[in-house]
N, C-alpha and C positions, 0 to 999 in steps of 0.2 A: 563814493569819496575815497581810494587809498589812505585810510588810518596810518600805514605806516611812512608815509610821506608828511603827513601834517605832524606826526609827533617831532615836541622839542628836539635841538641837536642836540644838545646835551646827555638827553635819554636814552638816545641812539648810541655815543659815546661810550656810553654806563652798561649798555644791554651788550655795546661788543668787548667790552671788558672783562663784564661776568663770564665771560663767555668764551676765556681762553682759560684752558686749564693749568697749573701750577705745573705740568710737563711740560706743555707746550714753550711756557715761558722762562723757560732754560733750568726749571728744577728737576732733578732726579727723584722719580718717584717712589713713595715709601715700600720698604723690599714685602712681600708677602709675610703674613705669620704660615698660610699653607699653599701649596703648588698643588695642582692634578691632582687634588683632596689626601694628600700629605703632612706633615709637618715639615716647616725649613727651621734646621737648627743651625745656628750660627755658632760656629767654632773660632772663637782668634784669639792671638797671642802665639804664647810659645808653644813648642810641641805637648808638654807636661800641661800647661794651663787649659788646651785645648781638650785636652784628656780630661780632666780634671769634669768639665763644661758635659761633657760626651759623659761621662757616668754620674754624675748629678742629674740629668736632666733625662736620662733612658736607663739608669741601673733596674730596673723593674721590666723593663720590656730586653732587657739583655736576660735576664733570669729567663722569662718567657721564651725568645726565640731557643735556648740552651733546652730548656726542659722539656718544652714541649714541641718544636722541631728537630733539630743539632741531633739529640741524643737518640729519640726516637726511632730516627733512621736507621739505625742501625741493632746497636742491644746497647743501650746508657752504659753498662758497667764496660762494655768493649771500647765503647765512643771516649771515657775520662782516659780508659787504660792508654789508649791510643796518641790520645792529645798529650799525658802528661810523658809518653814516651819517645816525644818529641821535643822536649823542650831543648836537650842538648842539640841536637837539630837544627832549632830556626838559625839562619845567618839574617838580621833584620839591621837597618840604619838607625844610628842610636838615636835618633828624633822618635821613630816608630816604639821604641822600647821605652823611651820617656812617656811619652802619649799612653801607651797600654798601660803604665802604672799611673798616669792620671786618674784614667778609666775607672780603675780600681780603686784608688784614692777618693775620687769624686763619686762611688757607689754607693761606699761604704759613710762617708757621710750623709747621704739623703738617706743610706737605709738603715741609720742607727748603730751601725758598726759592722754591722754582716752581709757580704754580698758572695753567694754561694749557692750553688744548685741544690734541689731536695736529695737530688742521688750521692750529695758528697757532703762529708763532715767536716773538713774545710772551705775557707774559702776562696776565688780565684784568683791567683797568679796574676802577672803580667802576662806570663810566658802561655797561660791558659787562650789571655783576649788575645795574641798573636796568634794562639793554634786554632783558634773559630776560625780565623779568618783562612786557615787553608782547607776549610770547607769544599773552596770550590776545584783545590784542584785532585778532590777523587769524586768527587758530583757531576760539577761543571755545571754549563746553563746551555739552554739550545740558540734563540733567538734569530730576526732576520736585521738584515738594513741595507740600504741604498743610497748614493750618494751620484750626484749631477750636478754639473759646470758645463760651462764654456756653449757649445751649441745648444746644449740637453737644455738649456734655461733661457737662451738667448733671447728668444722670445714670451718670455716670463715678467713678472716683474723684477728677477732678480737679475735680469739684464747679462745675462751670463755668469753669475757670480754662484759658488759651491753650496749647497744644501746638501743635509744627510738625514736621514729618518731612523727610525732605528725603534724594532719589537722586543723587549726582554720577554722572552719566554723562561719558565723557570718553574710553577708551582701554584697552584689555587689554595697551596695548604693555607686558613683561615690565619695560622700564625705569623707566618710572612706576609699574607696582605695585611695584618694591622700593627706590622711593624716596618713599615717602610718610609724611609726618611730619605731627604735631601739635605746633605749637609754643605755648610758651606763653609770653609777653612779659608781664614785669614788670619797667615802665620806672622808670625815677627821676626822669624830668622833670617837672616842676608842667606841671597841666594835660590830663596822657594818663591813662591808666586802665592794668589789664591787661586782656589779652584773648586769646581761643587763637584761632589759624588751623589748619583740618584744609589744611596743604599739599605741598610738594615741595622737596626738598633744590633751596635757592639761590633759592627764591621766595620774594621780601617782600611779595607784596602779599596783596590777601585774594581766596578763595572762598567760604569757609564760615569764617563769624568771631563772636565773640560776645563781648560783655566785661561788665566787671564791674557793670556798671548792670542786666546782665541784658538785653541787647538782640541779639539774634542776626538773623544777616542771610547771604544765600544766594543767591548769581549765578547766574544761568543766559543763556545764548546766546539773542536775542528775535529772530527772524525777524523781517523787517517793514523799515519805512525805512532802510536800512542805508547812510545818505547819510554822507562822510566815506571819507576814502582810505587805504591804506596802505602803505609811510611818508605821513602827514602833507604838508602844502606847509610848515604856520607849528608852532610850539613847542606841544606838551601834556602833558598831565600822563596816564600811563598808567593806563586804566580802574581794574585792579585795585589800582592804589597810591591813587586817591582814594576808591578806596572805603575801602580802608585806614583813610585819615586820616578817614572819617565815622564808623571805630568805635571807634578809640583813643582821638577826643579827648574828655575829659571833660566833661559839659555841666549847665550848671545851669539846670534845667528847670523851668516852671511860674508866672510872671508874663505873659505875654501877654496874656491876657484872653479868656473863651468868645468864639470867634469870630474874632477879630481877626487879619488876616494877618502871618505871620510875614517881617518885610520883613531883607532881607540883603546885604551884596553884597559877592560871593565873586570870589574872582579870574578865573574863566573857566579860558581852557587854560593860563593862569600859572599855575595851581594853586596860588594865594597865599591861605588862606583871610582875608577881611575883616572889618569890623567888620557888628555884627549890633547891632541897634538897642534890643532889646529881647531877652530869657530865651524860646527857645521855650517854648509851652506842653506838650512831651512830648517824651519821646525819639524819639519815630518824627517828630515835624516837623521837629527837627534835623538826623536824619539824612536826611531830604528837602531839606533844605535844603541840606546841605553838598554833597549829590551833584548835584541842578538846578543845582546853581551852575557846573558845570564842564561842560566839552562834550567829549564822548567821539567815539572812532573806532569805526564799526558801532551796533548796537544790541543791549542787556541787559533783561535783565528782573531786578529783587533779591525777594527775598519775606522780608518783615521784619517782625520779633515782637517783643516787648516787654509788662513786668510793666506792671499796670493804672493807665491814667492817673487826672489831676485828669479832667481835661477829660470821662472816662468815654466817650473816643470807643474805636471798635474797636480790641483789642492786636496788630490785623496787619494789615496790608498788602501790597500787589505794585505797587514803583515799576518802569516803564515806559520805557526810556531810548533815546532815539534821537540820535545826532549834534549838534542845536541844540532838541531838544525832548524833554518827557518827559509822562508822564500819572503818576495815581497812583489806583490801583484799589481798589474798597474791596467787600466784601461784598457790599453792596448792588447794585454793578454786574454781577453774575454770579448772574442770574435764575435760569441752568440749577440750581443748587448750593441753593437755597430757602433758605440758612438762615445760621450764622456760620461759614463757613466759606468759605476762598480758595483755590485753587488753580494754581497756576503751571508752567508747561512752558518750551515753546520761543516761544510765539505772541503778540504783543502781542494782546491782547482789550479794549484802551481806547483807544490810543494810533492802530491802525487797525484796520482789519477781519479780524477773528479768522480762521485757515485752520481746515480739521478736525486734528485730533490725536487717532489711536487712547488716548496714555495720558492728556488731559484729559475722555476722552468715560469711560473708565473709572472714574474719580473722580467723576462726574457717577454715573454708575451706579450705584456704590456708599453715595456720602455724601449725592447730592441730595434735595430733600425738607425740610420745614421740622421735620416731626414726625422725624427721624432724628436717634440720637445715637452718640456714637462714644466711646472709646479707645482709650490710646497701640495697645495690642497691635492692635486693631483696624485705626490706619492707619499702623502698621507693615505689616498684610495687603496693604492698598490700596494700598503704595509695591511692596508684592512683585505684584501685579499690574501695576501702572504701570513695574518694570524694563526696562531695554533690555540687549541684551548686551553692550555697555558700560559696565554700570555695576558703578564700581568702589568707590563707600562710599555707605554708610548712615547717617543720622542723626536724633536723635529728639533737640528741647530743650522743656524745660517754663520758662520764666522766672518765673513764681512758687516755685516750689522752685530753680530753678538743676541741674535732673537735667538730664544730657547723656550720651547715648549714643552709640555709631559704632561701626560695624560693616566690615569690609573683607574687597577683594579681594586675596590678597596673592602669585596667581602665577597667572599665565595657564593659563586653563582649569579655573579654581577658582571656587568660588563667593563671595559677599558673605557673611561670618558674622553669626553673630546679632549686633545691636549690644550692647553692653556697657556698663554704666551706670557711673555714674561723677556728680561733683555741681561747679560751679564753684569752690565752696568747698573743695573737695579740690585741684584742680587750679590754684589761684590759692594754695592755703596758708593760705587764710583761715579 
């Protein structure tokens, strides 16, 4: 006899109710304390308040990164001379200045009033904190990323929606590995929006950032026309901080008119957002306009993805940057891939003649051809083939759903963990 059929009706109903999770019943899952093996640090409030929490929570870790990773990369004395010599060259948004001041205040409070390097006789200043983010300008990261949409994902569970996967290739240094952080910014300022940043203790800029409007942007070093020098001769905004501004500003999009140029006057190396005579057509337009309006030191590649736009343009692009010029690469510019797929490694492929790249070619071999389709798991498999010995993080982002996955390498000699899944809704607490 089937015992389940004999079970009283009220027990069956009770069993069904107990099997429903809080998330399924409409409640938002609790924000995780860690994701992919690294801490999730929530920074809420004004820029200054967010900085205070950053400093209080990670003061010791900031000193660890500076003393045991950044300074020894060259010569500690030379490193600090360079950082201090740049104080008058840094041009950052007022909010970043306030945030850096908050980091210093919070760290001093947590560390008994002293916040300094073992190589220095005085405490860090807010300019030092900003200066640490310039590390990307003279060293940079490698990295690989792939986005796919439309026909490339039509036969998967994505039903044509865009997905982007990304490897952060940087270092196996144990100092960096133990000081990775997923920051969740919940700003109080008007005109800014929540965003997440996968970075390191003390780092205020963006390397891998996603905002509440579901625009995700991921930075690679770009080998190419590396015009510009470091330290620069003139005032400038560190690239990672210019990148952050382009992510955290909340954009009103939509009224530009199909095909019309987006005209903007940006402050260039002065780092001041200027006036825009009309709203950008899409989130992607706004990001490109913001980044292209600033001079950078070195050259970079930023892979950007966003939800579908009213103009029906591709939901992903690759922005190639050099010190005084830029190019936007679309899927149509990559005939080797043959479909709605974009790949970014470390070579400009539109701004200059591309060099051969094993990782790029491996993606072409796996994804090339207009008849090929893929899904998130397959793309993570492609990333596995593109992985380098210094890959320390792997990510996946789906703008349409807000799904975000993160896997990291947390110790020297270890492997990047299987990306752990969450969502922007959970991380932002909305």
